[in-house]
VMD Tcl script that draws the C-alpha trace (Angstrom):
set ca {
  {-38.37 1.32 67.88}
  {-36.53 4.65 68.10}
  {-32.85 4.43 68.95}
  {-32.27 5.90 72.40}
  {-29.19 8.12 72.52}
  {-27.54 10.19 75.25}
  {-27.30 13.96 75.26}
  {-24.53 15.38 73.07}
  {-23.61 19.07 73.29}
  {-24.26 21.12 70.18}
  {-20.63 22.26 70.22}
  {-19.50 18.63 70.09}
  {-21.72 17.92 67.08}
  {-20.50 20.99 65.24}
  {-16.89 20.12 66.02}
  {-17.26 16.63 64.56}
  {-18.89 17.96 61.38}
  {-16.02 20.43 60.97}
  {-13.51 17.64 61.59}
  {-15.11 15.50 58.89}
  {-14.79 18.33 56.37}
  {-11.16 18.84 57.38}
  {-10.49 15.11 57.00}
  {-12.00 15.12 53.53}
  {-10.08 18.23 52.47}
  {-6.79 16.75 53.70}
  {-7.38 13.33 52.17}
  {-8.33 14.74 48.76}
  {-5.97 17.71 48.79}
  {-8.78 20.13 48.05}
  {-10.30 23.23 49.57}
  {-13.90 22.68 50.60}
  {-16.27 25.44 49.53}
  {-20.02 25.82 49.25}
  {-21.95 23.90 48.16}
  {-20.46 21.11 50.26}
  {-19.72 18.02 48.08}
  {-21.84 15.72 50.20}
  {-21.94 12.77 47.77}
  {-18.14 12.51 47.35}
  {-17.73 12.83 51.12}
  {-20.11 9.93 51.65}
  {-19.02 7.63 48.86}
  {-15.36 8.44 48.27}
  {-14.22 9.41 51.75}
  {-16.48 7.53 54.17}
  {-16.92 4.56 51.84}
  {-20.68 4.38 52.31}
  {-23.14 3.28 49.63}
  {-26.16 5.32 48.57}
  {-29.19 3.73 46.93}
  {-32.81 4.66 46.25}
  {-35.85 2.57 47.10}
  {-39.45 2.79 48.23}
  {-38.73 2.82 51.95}
  {-42.34 2.41 52.96}
  {-42.39 -0.85 51.02}
  {-38.99 -1.90 52.40}
  {-40.20 -1.56 55.99}
  {-43.75 -2.71 55.32}
  {-45.32 0.60 56.30}
  {-48.29 2.38 54.73}
  {-47.89 5.69 52.93}
  {-45.53 7.00 50.32}
  {-45.88 7.33 46.56}
  {-47.75 4.04 46.18}
  {-50.64 5.52 48.14}
  {-50.35 9.01 46.70}
  {-49.26 10.41 50.04}
  {-46.35 12.51 51.20}
  {-43.61 10.16 52.44}
  {-43.05 9.81 56.17}
  {-39.70 8.08 55.67}
  {-37.03 10.00 53.76}
  {-33.97 7.94 54.53}
  {-32.48 5.05 56.47}
  {-29.00 3.86 57.27}
  {-27.75 0.37 58.05}
  {-25.01 1.16 60.57}
  {-23.20 -2.16 60.26}
  {-23.00 -2.37 56.46}
  {-22.70 1.35 55.78}
  {-25.63 1.42 53.39}
  {-27.73 4.56 53.04}
  {-31.09 4.20 51.36}
  {-32.96 7.34 50.34}
  {-36.64 7.20 49.54}
  {-37.17 7.22 45.78}
  {-39.37 10.32 46.09}
  {-36.16 12.31 46.70}
  {-34.24 11.09 43.64}
  {-32.73 14.35 42.27}
  {-32.55 12.95 38.75}
  {-36.30 12.40 38.76}
  {-37.18 15.48 40.80}
  {-34.37 18.06 40.51}
  {-36.41 20.73 42.29}
  {-36.01 18.89 45.59}
  {-32.25 18.38 45.38}
  {-31.86 20.41 48.59}
  {-34.05 17.95 50.49}
  {-32.01 15.06 49.06}
  {-28.71 16.63 50.12}
  {-29.98 17.31 53.63}
  {-31.20 13.71 53.92}
  {-27.74 12.43 52.96}
  {-26.07 14.72 55.49}
  {-28.60 13.63 58.10}
  {-27.63 9.99 57.58}
  {-23.96 10.95 57.91}
  {-24.91 12.39 61.30}
  {-26.25 9.00 62.35}
  {-23.08 7.33 61.06}
  {-20.74 9.63 62.95}
  {-22.74 10.13 66.13}
  {-24.73 6.94 66.66}
  {-22.79 4.08 65.06}
  {-20.48 3.79 68.12}
  {-23.56 3.34 70.31}
  {-24.82 0.51 68.13}
  {-21.38 -1.13 68.07}
  {-21.22 -0.95 71.85}
  {-24.55 -2.75 72.05}
  {-24.05 -5.23 69.23}
  {-25.79 -7.96 71.20}
  {-29.10 -6.11 70.88}
  {-31.72 -7.00 68.30}
  {-30.83 -6.42 64.65}
  {-33.42 -3.71 64.03}
  {-31.62 -1.48 66.52}
  {-28.69 -1.44 64.05}
  {-30.81 0.31 61.44}
  {-31.88 3.91 61.90}
  {-35.08 4.74 60.03}
  {-35.62 8.48 59.68}
  {-39.30 9.37 59.84}
  {-40.70 12.90 59.75}
  {-43.27 11.84 62.36}
  {-40.38 11.20 64.78}
  {-38.48 14.40 63.99}
  {-38.58 15.57 67.62}
  {-36.83 12.47 68.96}
  {-33.36 13.20 70.29}
  {-31.68 10.87 67.80}
  {-33.28 12.75 64.90}
  {-32.62 16.20 66.34}
  {-28.93 15.35 66.69}
  {-28.72 14.09 63.11}
  {-30.51 17.20 61.84}
  {-28.07 19.46 63.68}
  {-25.16 17.47 62.27}
  {-26.55 17.87 58.75}
  {-26.92 21.60 59.26}
  {-23.34 21.98 60.51}
  {-21.99 19.78 57.71}
  {-23.78 21.47 54.81}
  {-23.53 24.98 56.26}
  {-20.21 25.11 58.15}
  {-19.86 28.03 60.53}
  {-16.65 29.29 58.88}
  {-18.08 29.30 55.36}
  {-21.41 30.82 56.39}
  {-19.68 33.64 58.26}
  {-17.47 34.28 55.26}
  {-20.49 34.36 52.95}
  {-22.14 36.84 55.31}
  {-19.06 39.09 55.28}
  {-18.88 38.90 51.49}
  {-22.50 39.99 51.30}
  {-22.55 42.73 53.93}
  {-18.94 43.56 54.75}
  {-19.41 42.93 58.48}
  {-20.40 40.34 61.08}
  {-23.38 42.29 62.39}
  {-26.72 40.48 62.72}
  {-29.83 41.64 60.89}
  {-33.01 42.02 62.91}
  {-36.40 40.97 61.62}
  {-39.88 41.16 63.14}
  {-41.97 37.99 63.67}
  {-43.05 35.84 60.74}
  {-46.55 37.28 60.70}
  {-45.07 40.66 59.85}
  {-42.46 39.47 57.38}
  {-44.07 36.78 55.27}
  {-47.02 38.57 53.69}
  {-47.51 42.11 54.97}
  {-49.43 44.75 53.09}
  {-47.84 47.94 51.77}
  {-48.52 50.00 54.88}
  {-47.25 47.23 57.14}
  {-44.10 46.88 55.06}
  {-43.37 50.58 55.38}
  {-43.99 50.43 59.13}
  {-41.64 47.46 59.39}
  {-39.01 49.42 57.49}
  {-39.44 52.33 59.86}
  {-39.30 50.21 63.00}
  {-36.48 47.87 62.08}
  {-34.24 49.67 59.65}
  {-34.68 46.86 57.13}
  {-35.64 47.09 53.48}
  {-38.92 45.73 52.17}
  {-37.66 42.28 51.32}
  {-39.22 39.50 53.33}
  {-37.18 37.05 55.32}
  {-37.49 34.42 52.59}
  {-36.00 36.70 49.96}
  {-33.30 37.83 52.38}
  {-32.15 34.26 53.05}
  {-32.49 32.98 49.47}
  {-29.02 33.98 48.15}
  {-27.35 32.05 50.98}
  {-29.61 29.03 50.44}
  {-28.69 28.99 46.75}
  {-24.99 29.30 47.52}
  {-25.02 26.36 49.95}
  {-27.61 24.38 47.95}
  {-29.92 23.87 50.91}
  {-33.56 24.72 51.47}
  {-34.51 28.23 52.46}
  {-35.86 26.94 55.77}
  {-32.62 25.10 56.59}
  {-30.56 28.18 55.77}
  {-32.78 30.44 57.86}
  {-32.46 28.15 60.87}
  {-28.68 28.01 60.47}
  {-28.40 31.80 60.23}
  {-30.54 32.13 63.34}
  {-28.45 29.54 65.18}
  {-25.29 31.48 64.32}
  {-26.88 34.69 65.57}
  {-26.79 36.37 62.18}
  {-30.57 36.71 62.00}
  {-32.47 37.80 65.06}
  {-36.15 38.22 65.64}
  {-37.07 40.95 68.04}
  {-40.53 42.20 68.85}
  {-40.93 45.76 70.16}
  {-43.05 46.14 73.26}
  {-46.76 46.45 72.31}
  {-46.94 50.05 73.52}
  {-43.89 51.03 71.49}
  {-45.11 49.16 68.41}
  {-48.52 50.83 68.53}
  {-47.12 54.30 69.14}
  {-44.59 54.03 66.35}
  {-47.09 52.48 63.95}
  {-49.55 55.33 64.55}
  {-46.81 57.92 64.12}
  {-45.54 56.39 60.90}
  {-49.03 55.92 59.48}
  {-49.81 59.57 60.12}
  {-46.61 60.52 58.33}
  {-47.51 58.32 55.37}
  {-50.98 59.87 55.11}
  {-49.55 63.36 55.44}
  {-47.08 62.77 52.63}
  {-49.53 60.95 50.38}
}
mol new
graphics top color blue
foreach p $ca { graphics top sphere $p radius 0.5 }
foreach p [lrange $ca 0 end-1] q [lrange $ca 1 end] { graphics top cylinder $p $q radius 0.2 }
display resetview
């Protein structure tokens, strides 16, 4: 059964994630930089335990590596004992190429610990299973999971550090505007040149544009893109159809003329 949680403002979630980083920095006497040291924060500062296991087997559910399927459960946290269990498919020692997914899962469980543990403690007379939060991709749109995802994003990609990284890269705080995904991800040569003309951007796709930031913060490209969009640093604007068509025709004619 999914844990039912009340609405929490995004600003409140971001504030708590920033406070946790400040607590860790003060307690350890260090300056926190990217990539965020999520494992020391969890184990050394919060005193939580992290283990790996086959979570589908643990909860008696079908799926996972035993059945040759993509896991539906990536992590779980026992809110009373402070034990985080990550599905063995995300073990970074076995699969280093998915370390970003592992780090985000850890930060996600921290979100449950900080945001939802007080709710469980306040209702300690409820059934035991309510004291365990099982994180399933099939329930990603549930409020409890959305809150934990936002917390993970704010924790691994703090506003202050992301803005500083942006300034270091571009020398300003100005957003960059991109067209919709269908134009950015895999356009042909003519479309790329039209995009350049319409948007003042170079020919790099959105994935390539975001990649340096994702590498710096050791998160997935998708997580970094969403964070940059949330902070207003990446915007997607679509010209009106009439304007798009007129400009596309004009630019195409210029390309043919200069060919």
